[in-house]
C-alpha positions in Angstrom: 0.5 0.1 -0.1 1.6 3.6 -1.3 0.1 7.0 -0.7 -1.7 6.7 -4.2 -3.7 3.8 -2.0 -4.0 5.8 1.2 -5.6 8.3 -1.1 -8.3 6.3 -2.5 -9.1 4.9 0.9 -9.6 8.5 2.2 -11.4 9.3 -1.1 -14.4 6.7 -0.4 -14.1 6.7 3.7 -15.7 10.0 2.7 -18.0 9.0 0.3 -18.6 5.5 -1.2 -20.3 6.2 -3.7 -17.6 8.8 -5.3 -17.2 7.7 -8.9 -13.7 5.6 -10.6 -13.9 9.0 -12.7 -13.6 11.5 -10.1 -10.9 9.2 -8.1 -9.1 9.1 -10.7 -8.9 12.9 -11.0 -8.1 12.9 -7.2 -5.2 10.4 -7.5 -4.0 11.4 -11.1 -4.3 7.9 -12.1 -6.0 6.4 -15.3 -9.5 5.5 -14.6 -8.2 1.3 -15.2 -5.5 1.6 -12.5 -7.5 3.2 -10.0 -10.2 0.7 -10.9 -7.3 -1.8 -10.2 -5.7 -0.6 -7.4 -9.8 -0.6 -5.4 -10.1 -4.1 -6.6 -6.8 -5.1 -4.4 -7.5 -3.5 -1.7 -10.5 -4.9 -1.6 -8.9 -9.1 -2.7 -6.2 -7.6 0.1 -9.3 -6.7 2.9 -7.9 -3.2 3.5 -11.3 -2.3 2.1 -13.9 -4.6 4.0 -16.9 -3.2 2.6 -18.4 -0.3 1.2 -21.1 1.1 3.5 -23.2 4.1 4.2 -23.8 6.6 7.3 -27.6 7.2 8.0 -29.0 10.0 9.6 -31.0 7.8 13.1 -32.7 11.2 13.5 -34.7 11.1 9.9 -35.1 7.5 10.4 -37.4 8.1 13.0 -35.4 7.5 15.8 -33.9 10.7 17.3 -32.3 9.2 20.8 -28.9 8.4 20.4 -26.9 7.0 23.0 -24.0 4.5 24.3 -24.2 1.9 26.2 -21.5 1.2 28.5 -21.7 -3.3 29.2 -20.3 -4.4 32.5 -20.0 -7.6 34.4 -21.6 -9.6 32.1 -23.5 -12.7 34.0 -23.6 -14.6 31.2 -20.9 -15.9 28.7 -19.7 -13.3 25.8 -21.2 -14.8 23.1 -24.3 -15.2 23.8 -24.8 -11.8 24.8 -23.6 -11.1 21.5 -26.0 -13.0 20.2 -28.8 -11.3 22.2 -27.7 -8.2 21.3 -28.3 -8.7 17.8 -31.5 -9.0 18.2 -32.3 -6.0 19.9 -33.3 -3.5 16.3 -32.3 0.0 18.4 -28.7 -1.5 18.1 -26.5 -0.2 15.6 -23.0 -1.1 16.9 -21.1 -3.6 19.0 -17.8 -3.2 20.2 -16.0 -5.7 22.3 -13.2 -2.6 24.4 -10.8 -2.8 27.0 -10.5 -2.0 30.1 -13.3 -1.8 33.0 -16.9 -2.5 30.8 -16.7 -5.8 28.2 -19.2 -3.3 25.6 -19.4 -0.2 24.1 -22.9 -0.1 22.4 -24.5 2.5 19.9 -28.1 2.6 20.4 -31.3 4.9 18.9 -34.7 4.7 19.9 -37.6 6.4 18.8 -38.0 7.3 22.4 -36.7 7.7 25.8 -39.6 5.1 27.0 -38.1 2.7 24.2 -34.7 3.0 25.1 -35.3 2.7 28.6 -37.5 -0.5 27.6 -33.8 -2.2 25.7 -31.9 -1.6 28.7 -34.5 -3.0 31.0 -33.7 -5.9 29.1 -29.7 -5.9 28.8 -30.0 -5.0 32.7 -30.7 -8.7 33.2 -27.7 -10.2 31.7 -24.6 -7.1 33.0 -24.8 -3.7 34.1 -25.1 -0.9 32.2 -24.4 2.5 31.9 -26.1 4.5 29.5 -24.8 8.5 27.9 -27.3 10.2 25.6 -25.3 11.6 22.8 -25.6 15.3 22.1 -24.0 15.7 19.2 -21.3 13.7 16.6 -18.7 15.1 14.5 -16.4 12.9 12.3 -13.2 12.8 10.8 -12.1 10.8 8.4 -8.3 10.9 8.2 
């Protein structure tokens, strides 16, 4: 991987729908060369997927939050399976430190969030923080 590959990755992180033509102009390479580089990055699993960011508020879920999960009372794999059954859970991160997970969620209301939390406290200690604002930085 070189500086051009890094630039291609940065461009795609900012906008995964950016065309090969636009990328080739930005990195001063031919379209076939850019396409070949992207294919190699995918083959090498450096680029793992092309995805989108969703505005949860516009999706009808204006309450976004992080849940810090610690002191699990069940095996981690079982807990992860349980987490994936909740449609309001967006991301699950296994972390180091005193907590086991940081989980991101989005709900229609605080009432709906509380229903989720009351389910999760059956399996672990949870600490919740509402997200007031998010800023995204792509290196």
